[in-house]
Each structure stands twice: as C-alpha cells, then as structure tokens.
C-alpha positions in Angstrom: 0.0 0.0 0.0 1.4 3.3 -1.1 1.4 6.3 1.2 0.0 9.4 -0.2 1.8 11.5 2.3 4.4 13.4 0.3 5.5 15.2 3.5 7.4 12.3 4.8 9.1 11.5 1.5 12.3 13.3 0.3 11.6 15.6 -2.4 12.9 14.8 -5.9 15.6 17.4 -5.8 17.2 15.8 -2.7 15.7 18.2 -0.1 14.3 17.5 3.2 10.9 16.2 4.1 8.5 18.4 6.2 9.1 16.3 9.3 13.0 16.6 8.8 12.6 20.3 8.2 10.7 20.7 11.6 13.3 18.7 13.3 16.1 20.7 11.7 14.4 23.9 12.8 14.0 22.6 16.4 17.7 21.6 16.4 18.8 25.0 15.1 16.4 26.7 17.7 18.1 24.6 20.5 21.6 25.5 19.3 20.6 29.2 19.3 19.2 28.9 22.8 22.3 27.2 23.9 24.6 29.9 22.2 22.4 32.6 23.8 22.8 31.0 27.3 26.6 30.7 26.6 26.8 34.3 25.6 24.7 35.5 28.7 26.5 33.2 31.2 29.6 35.5 31.7 27.3 38.5 32.4 25.2 36.5 34.7 28.2 35.3 36.5 29.5 38.8 36.8 26.2 39.9 38.2 26.2 37.0 40.7 29.7 37.9 41.7 28.6 41.6 42.1 25.6 40.5 44.1 27.7 38.3 46.4 30.3 41.0 46.9 27.6 43.6 47.8 26.0 41.1 50.2 29.4 40.6 51.8 30.2 44.2 52.0 26.8 44.8 53.6 27.4 41.9 56.1 30.9 43.4 57.0 29.4 46.8 57.5 26.8 45.5 59.9 29.4 43.5 61.8 31.7 46.6 62.0 28.6 48.7 63.2 27.9 46.1 65.9 31.5 46.0 66.9 31.6 49.7 67.3 28.2 49.8 69.2 29.5 47.0 71.5 32.9 49.1 72.2 30.7 52.2 72.7 28.5 50.4 75.3 31.5 48.9 77.1 33.2 52.3 77.2 30.1 54.0 78.5 29.6 51.2 81.1 33.2 51.5 82.3 32.8 55.3 82.6 29.5 54.8 84.5 31.2 52.4 86.8 34.0 54.8 87.5 31.6 57.6 88.1 29.6 55.3 90.5 32.8 54.5 92.4 33.7 58.2 92.6 30.2 59.1 93.7 30.3 56.3 96.3 33.6 57.5 97.7 32.2 61.0 98.0 29.1 59.7 99.9 31.5 57.8 102.2 33.7 60.9 102.7 30.5 63.1 103.5 29.2 60.4 105.9 32.7 60.1 107.5 32.9 63.9 107.9 29.3 63.9 109.4 30.2 61.3 111.9 33.4 63.2 112.9 31.5 66.3 113.2 28.9 64.6 115.5 31.6 63.0 117.5 33.3 66.4 117.8 30.1 68.0 118.9 29.4 65.3 121.4 33.0 65.6 122.7 32.7 69.4 123.1 29.3 69.0 124.8 30.8 66.4 127.3 33.7 68.8 127.9 31.3 71.7 128.6 29.2 69.5 131.0 32.4 68.4 132.6 33.4 72.0 133.1 30.0 72.9 134.5 30.3 70.1 137.1 33.7 71.4 138.2 32.4 74.8 138.9 
C-alpha cells in the first residue's frame, strides 16, 4: 500500500521532508538557545559575583557597626562604673565627715558638761 503522504518522503531534488525540516528547525532553535545562554553566562556570573560582593560588604558593614556599638557600650559602662565609684567614695567621705562632726560636737558637749560640774 502506497502512502499518499508526500510530506514524509524526500523531495525529488534531494531536499528535506516536512518532518525533517521541523526537526532541523527545532535543532537550530536549540543551538541558538544554547549559544544565547553561553553568551549570557559571563554576564550572569558577573552579576552574581557583584551581588555576592555587595552582600558581603553589607554583612561586613553590619558587623563593624555592631562591633563599634559594643565598644561604645563597654566604654560607656566603664565610665559609669568609674563615676559610681567616685560618687560612692564622695558619699562615704561626707558620711565620715558627718560622723566626725557629730563626734566632735558630742565631745565638746561632754567637755562643757564636765566643766560645769567642776564649777
């Protein structure tokens, strides 16, 4: 039984059948896509590297900011602790001066009372 489909038979001039032409067109399209991907790949790699570099720079900036903030907090805390120690020493000095003043006043009062008794 002969096929009436001329599409699947080679043409008389040695050309391609319709099916072969479609396959060839698909193959050429796939080659073009592969070439396009290969051409775009260096640009994509450069973009990816730039993105990674930007991310790394951002992370480093964040870490540096955190390190500086921590150093500032520690410096402030040390200054506050020093100030607290100074203030505490001042309070102790004032308390001691008050105690001495009380003791002196009591001593003077006892001396006056002692003098009154002798009179």
